[in-house]
N, C-alpha and C positions, 0 to 999 in steps of 0.2 A: 809711475805714469808721469808724461811728460807733457809739457806746456803748451798752451796755445801758441798757434803760429799770430802773426803779427796783421797778415791779411786774410781779406779771402777771394775764393776766385771765379774767374771771370764767367760768368752763365753762359755766353757768347761762346768762348772755348768748351765750357763743357758741352754743348750742344755739337761742336766739331771733333770733338774727341769723341766723343760716344762713338760715331761713328766705326772705331777703329779698334776692337779689341782685339787680341792675339790668338788668331786661329792655326800657329806653326810653330814648332819648335827653332822657326828661323827668325820669324816676328817676337818671339820671347827675348831674343837681345841676349842672349846666353853671353858671356862674357868667359874669355879662356887666361887671363892674367892667374900666375901663383901669386902665393899670400905671401912673400919675402920682397917686397917692394923695399925701395927707398926710404933711409931712416925718415924723411922728411913727410912720407907721404902720412896721410891721419890714419891711413891701415898700419897695424903693425901686428908683431908679434914677439908678446913677454913671456920672457922665462924660459925661450928655447932652447933646451940642450942636445938636438939633432944636431945635426951635416946641414948647413944650410945648402948647401948645393945637390940635396941630396933629391933626387927627381919624385914629383909628384906621380900618384897613379890614381886618380880619381875615377873611381867607377862609373858605371852610367847608372839612373836612375830611372825605374820605369813603376817604380808603387813607391807612394809615401801611406803611414797609416798616423793619424793620429788619436790617440786616447783620451779622449776626454771632450763634449760637443757642450760646452760652457763657453762664459764669456773670450777666454783665450782660445782654448782648440777651435770653435766655430769659426771667429772671422778671422784666425788664421790660415785653417787651412782654406778657407775657400780664396784668398786671397792667392795663397801659392797654388790651387789651379788654376785659376783665374788667370794667372803668369805664367804658366807655363803646362801650356795646351796638352804639351805630348807627355804631361807626367800623370798616372793617376792617381789620386787623392782620396783617401777614405778616413772619415769622421768614426771612430767607431765609440760606444760608450754604451754599459749594461743597463742602462735606462730608457727602456722600452718606449716609454711614453716622448721623450725630449728626441728620441730618434725617428719616431714619428711625427712629430714637429718639423723637422728639420727637413723629411721627406716632403711637405705639406706648402701651403700657404701662408701656415702659421704656423712662422719660425718663431724658437724659443726665448730672442729674445731681440733686442730691437736695440741698431747703431743705422745713425743716415748711411744711405748706400749700401750696408748690406744683405737687404734682400735684392738689389738689382744684381750685386754681384752673384751671388747663392743660385740666382735665375741663369745669366749665363753661363755658368759653370757646371752647373746641375742638368741645367735641361734641354744643354746645348745651342746653336745658334742653326738657323735654315738657311739654305741659299739661296737667298732674296738682293733687291737692290736695297739701295740706302732708302729707310722709310721716307714716305713721303710728310710734309710738314708743313702746317698754318703759320706761317713767319713773315716779320714785314720785310721790306727790298733790303732794307740793310743788314739782316742776321742772312737774307738770301744769300745774298754777295760775300759776306763774310764764312760762313758754309760753306761757299761754292770756292773760296781760296783755301781756305785750310783745308778741302777735300784731296783738291791739285796737289798739297805737299804730302797728303798722307799716298795718295798715288805713287809721286815719286819715292818716297819713304818703303812702297813697299817692293817697288822698285829693287830698290839698292839691295832690299834683307832677300828677296829671289822669291818672294810669296804673295799671291793674289786672289786667296780664297777669300769667300766672304763666309763659307760656312765651319761651324765644329761640333764635334761632337762631345757628349760630358766626356765631363773627364774629375768629377765632385759627386762624392756617392756617403751614404751615412749610415751605419749599418749599427746591428744589436749585436750581431756576430765579432765578437769582441777577438779570439784564439785567430780563428780564421783573417782576419787583415793582420793580425801580425805575424801569422804564418806565410803569408804574400807580402810582406812591404822588405824594399832595401833601406829606410829611414821608420823606426818608430820614433814618433816625437812624444812623447806623457805631456801632459795637459789637463793634469787635475787638481781640486783645488786642496792647497793646503793651509788651510786657517790657524791661529793662535789655539794652541793645546790648552783644557778647559779645566780639566784632572789631574789628577799625578803629579809626578816631577816636573819641574818647572811650568806647572801650569801658570796659564796669566801670560807667559811669557817664549816659552817655546812653541816652535812651531808644530804643530801634528801631522805627523808623516804616517797615517796611518794607511789614509789612500792610495800614495805614493808611493807606501812600501808596494801595499796591494799588486798595484799594477806593473811595480817593476818586476815585482814574481813571475808576474805572467809572461811579460814582454819577453824574461830572462826565459822561460820553459818553453818559450812558442814560437821564440825567432828563429829562424835561418842562420846558422853559424855566419859569420861575418857581417850581420846586417849592425846599423850603425842605430846607439840610441843613445837620444836626444834629449837632458831634461830642458822642458822647456815652462814649469811651475817653479814657480820664485820659491827654492831650495834654500836649507842650511848651509852653510861654506863646507865642504867633504861630503857631501850628499853624493858624488859619483864613488867615489871611495866605499859608500854603502850597498850600492851597484855592484863592485866587484867582489863583495864579498858573498851577494847572493848568486852570482857568476861562479864561483869559486866553488859554492855548493851542490846550485842547480847543476848547472854545467860543465864540471871541471874538465880541463884541456881545452876548452873551447875558445876563440876568441869572439869578443866583441867589442868596438872602439864605443867608448862614450864623449858625448857633449855637452859641454850647458851652453843654453843658447836664449835667454833672458829674455820674458817679451816689454816692453816696454810703451804698452801701448795704454790709452787715457781714453777714460770712459764719454762715450760722446763723441768721439773723433777716433776714434779706432781704426775704421779701416783707411782713413786717410795716415795716420798713423804708420799703418803696415804699407801703403802703398808710397810713401815720401820720409819715411826714418832717418832718426836724424844719425843714428847709427845701427849696424847687426852686430852686435859683440856673440862669436863663437870660440867658445872656451874645449879646450882638448888638451889630450898626453901631450908630452914635448920630443913623441918620439917621432919618426918619422911615418910610422904606420897614423900616429894620432893629428899630424900635418895633414895624411892624403884625406882624412877624415873629414875635417873642417874644410879642405877645399872642393871638399865634394857636395858639403851643406851649402857653402859657397858658392858653387853652381848653380844650386836651386834659385838661390835672393840673387844670382845677379841676371836674371832673368826680368830684371825692372829694378833695382837698386846698384847704381852707381860705386864701381868696384872701391875707390876711396872711403868710401861708407863702413865698408864690413871690416871688421876687427877684429885681430885674434888675439886670445890670449892666453896663459895657461888656465886650467879649467878653473882652479880655486880663485885668481881675481874674477872669470866673468862668473860666478855662482856667487862670490860678495860683492863684487860691482853692483849688480840690481839692486839689492837691499841698500848699498849708501846711497845710491841714484835717490831712493824713494824716502830714505832718511832726511834725506837733507831736502827735499823737495817739505817733506811735514813739517820739517824744522821754520821754513818760511811761512807755513803758514801760519804757525803759532808762535814765531816769533811779533808779524803784523798784528796776530791778534791780544797780543798781551799790550800791544800800544794801542789798541783800542780803548784797552780799558782807561787808562790814562787818560784818554782823551775824551770821555763822558765826565769826567772829574774834571778836569782840566776845562773843557769847553774850544779844545782843539778839535778840526775834524778832521777823521782818518784817513775819507779820499782824499784830501790834500797834502794831506802825511805822505801816503803811499807814492802817491803821484808825484811829489820834491825828490825823494827818496829815491823813487825808479830812474827819475832821469840822470843820477850820477853813474855813468859805465860800470862801474868796478862795480855796480848792485844789480843795477838792471830792473825791469818793470814786473818780470815775469813773478807770481805768485805772490805776489803783495796787496791782493784782494783780501779786505778783510771779511770773516762773516762767522755760523755759529760755528766753526770748527770742522775739517776733514772727513769724509766718511768714504767707502767704499771698502774692498776684497782686501786694499795693498796698504796703502801709509799706516792703519794703528796695528798691522802686521808683520810689517816689516820694521818698522823703530825696535815691536819688543824682540822680534826673532834681534837684532843687532845688541838690545840690552842681554836677551840670558847670553849670546856667544860670548858679548865680553865678560858680565861675570861669572862665566864658567871657564875662562880663560885665566882669572884673582883681576882683572882691569874695573873693581868695584868703582872708580869713579868714572872713568868712560860709562859703563853702566846706567847711574845714576842720571849723568850728565842728557843721554839720550830718553830714560825714561822723563822726565821732566819734558820733551815734546808729547809727549801723549796725556799728562798731568794736566798742561794748560790747555790743550784742546777737552777735556771735560769740562773744563771750568769754566773756559767760553761758553760749551753749550749750554750749562746747568745755571751761569749767569744771564743766558737770553731766559730762562726761562722763568727765573724769579723776579726779571722784570716784567712779563708781562703779567703774573699774578698782582706782583706789588701795585703795577697802574693799575688793574681792575680791584682796588680795593680790597687787594688779601680775600678773595672768594672767589670763585665759580661756579658755585651753584646756581643754577638756571639757569648760567649764561652759555650760548653759541659760540665756540672759538672754529676758524675757519683754518686749515693747513693747504697755503698755496706750495704744492711739491711735494713730494715723499720719497722720488731716487734723491740718491745722496747726490747727485750733479744733472746741469740740464745736460738734454737733448739725448738721454740715454733711458734705458727701464733699468737699470740695476738698483737693485734694493738695499745691496750687502753695506752693515753696516751703518745704515744711513743716519745720521743725527735725529730726521724725522719721528723713527721709533721712539727713541730715548724720552724726547719731548711729547710724545703723547703719553708714556708710562706716566711720565711728572706729571702733567695737565687730568689726567686720571683721577689720579690722588687727591685734587682737586673736588670733586664729584661734580661735574659740569654738566650743563642740560644736553649738550650734544658737543662732539669733537666733528668736525666736518672736517673730507679731503676730497681735494681734487690733484690729478698731475695730468700734464698733457701724454704722454708717456708709457707709464707703464698698466701694466694689466691691471682693469679692479679686482679680477680676481686674485691674482696672488698679492696684492695688498692687502684685502680682508683675510688672505692668507695667513700671513704673518700679524696680524691685528689678533687673529683668532686664538694663535699661539702666548699670548698676554695673556691668555685664560689660568697658564700654568702659577700663573705668579698672581691672581687674585680673583675678584668675580667677571665674568664674561665681559668681554671691552668693547663686540660688534652688536649696534643697535640691534640687530637680526637674532643677537640671541638674548637681549634685554640690556645688552648697554648701552654706552652715550658713542659709542663710533659708529660713524656710516660715510661712504664711499660712494662721491659723484663723479657723474661721465658730462657734468653742463657747470661750468665755473660761476658760473652766477645764481644758480641755483643753490650749489655750496657756499656762497659767501651771502645770501640774500637771509634776513632779517642776525646777522651777527650781528655780536657784539666785536669780535678782536678778529684781527683775519693778520694771519703769521706766515710771511714771507717767508718760507723754509728751503726754497731751491732757486738758482736766478737764473732762472728759466727767460729770455727774454719776452716771451709771452704776456710776464708780468709787469713788465718796466712801461714808466708814463713819461717816458721824453720821447724826443722827436728825434730817432736812431739817425747817424750820417753812417753810410757806408764807407768801409773800409779801403785803401788802393789796391786795384786789384791787377795782376799780371794781365800783356795785352793776350800771349798764346803760351801754350804748352805743348810737350812734345808728344808724337803722335804716339798712340796708345794708352795713351794715360786715360784715366778714369775718375776726375777729382771729386769731392762732395764735399759737401759744405763742410766747414770748417767751423772750430768753436770763436766766443766771441775772443779777442784780443783783449789781455789782461786790464790796461787800463785806458782802452779807448771803448765807443757804443759802434756796433754794424749794426745795419737796418735789417729787420726783422723781417721784413713783407716782401723781400725781394732779391733775399740770401740762393744760393747755389745751390740751396737742398729744393726749394721750391721747382727749380729751374730742371733738374734733375730728376721730380717725381713725375711736372709735366711730360719731360721730353720720352719718359720708360714708358709714360700709358701711349702714346704712338708705337715708341721701339717695338714694346712689348706685342702687338697683333703685328708689325711688319716683320717683326726681322727674329723675336723668340721662338723656341718651340714652345708646344703646349704643353704648359703646366698640367702635370697630373693632377687628377681630380683626390680627394678626400673619400678614405675608407666609409661606408652608410655611418657606422656607427663615429664615426670625429667629433668626440666631444669641443673643439673649439666651434667647430659648425652647428652640432646642437644648441649651443646656448645663444649663439647670435641668432638663431631661429626662435628662441623661447625667452632669453633673459630682456630684463628693463632696462641693463647697464649698456652700454654699447661694449661689444668687446675688443680687448686688444687688436687694433687695425694699423701694418702696418704704411700700409699708402696714406691712411688718411692720419696718420701722425706724423707722418714725414714734415709736415711746417703749420704752422698756427700762429692767428696773429693774436696781435693784442690786445689785450680784455681792456673793454672800454670801462676806467677806473667812474665817470659821473656815474654808470648807468649802477655798479656795485655801490657806491656813495650813497645812491639814491634809496637805497635795498637796504642798507645798514640802519642797527640800534644804535642810536643817539643816548652817552657819548660814541662817537665812530673811531676804532680805535686800530692801526696798523704799524704791525712790530716787522719791524724790514732787517731780516738774519742775514739778507749779502748785499746791503749797501746798494742796489740798482736803480731805487728810487727816486725823481725830485721832489724833496720833501717838501718847495713851497708851493709848489704844483698841485701837491696832494692836501696841504692847508687851504688852499683856494675851493677845494672840492668840499671842505669842513671835515676834514679827516684829519684826524692825531696822530703822528709819525713817530714814532720811535726807532730810530736805527743805530745796528751796532756802530761803535766809535763815533759818534755824533751826541750830543748834549739837546740836541732839537731847537726848536725856536724860541 
């Protein structure tokens, strides 16, 4: 996962650049640089044993298939299609229900900016004038200036078209999509193996191996196979062995192109990547395949940020990057325990240490521990790799990162129980946040679920859950699975857990509120907007970026709200008509007949900060707040009569 950037983007720049999306191959700005550049460049070729003067022969790409319609495959394919209107991009997945949702207004995942990009690439743009908007004179002047810049840019690129045909498609016919494609991207889940050899550490390659076999079986000769999933080092060798068995004598180039997306900022990460790594064989054919994929990315990524390596380095780089980020979080979390025991304040420690340029301030915010599908899995994969190679000390070092993460979460839950007199019987506990981090609906490996498990053992009267981004039905589905570990958990099944769509109802009559996810909506401080750039390059579509690790960003007027407001007008004037859902669409049926507000992308794009006074007035006394993400002002909370216990703080 990547770290948040230091600043948010200018809403006015968003308005101006929204008008100009790629509508032709000329506007996609495809580059023509070769892969071997001067050694002083950021872009490098590692371990190349072929002739550097061998001319590349990158083939023209007309069709790309991404197998896997999840948190990586869906957004990645959407941005590739958005930035390359001349390429047909198809997302294939055997899960027909998921594909159905991608083809509707009920996208299966939430990421800021994703819905807008999917609408443009999937449904196309009408040939019409720029949308009329109700703006103040200053904004209108700004827009006119920017529009003139875009016109000049279009003239230089030789394109003035304002319409584009749909080029993003979603299909459950996986074999057909593979057969028709020049590049096949494999982006399926690779969780930690839970049974058999390597259980608890090794990567479960079941889904990846099955998809790789399908790709080899159906792909046309000469297609490029791309590993986008996070996989163990030497996975490309496994694919070569499948080719040798299923398609002997036929040739396919295999590339490693790991994703570095951060949940909640995935679209920004795709549009403005720190780097794009492409690993290939060190043969002339391998380098040509890498150049072919590089040209797809060069539609919007600076050539200097596209790095080529040998395939093994690329596969290992992703594991190392995530493991080192997880290591930083576990390191600062270990210090938070010392702070609570000594009276030091972890936020002050983080700020002081982060100002050291050798350390930096990213990933130094203490909390209840990391979650998500990547960090724990990738650290354990690195552990397994080290242990399988006989490097036991290396494996033990990295395993401690996961051990510390679990210790931090358990320490937080124990603190809750202790402060409530070691009994939760008959008491209401409210969890604010369920996703593993803010601005996403991703609940994979969320710390919230483990916290709920522990609290249920204490027989509470009620565990209330509110999350501003997660689909309530997804939360309920995951909670219901806890039935396999004990008695029913959901209130509807006779248990204690209830999911709310209103934060004030969730907190009403609560004995304790736990901040589990660091949503800006849960803060109680007056937030300060970070600096924003004055202009952005034509053709860009910026979206709201996450809060800087050591600063606060205004929650009520960020670019997300500007995009959402603009999108409503833009959709009416410019976008093609969105396809209607089928008559038996389950999401529509839930919207029409449910007491819970069903997950709605536009409604969730922006939320206001909660009124903590209103919450405090309706809590039981004593009023407890357990800040698991270090985001509230303890003194301000105490003025409301709320007793705060925060990670890394001894309290008042």
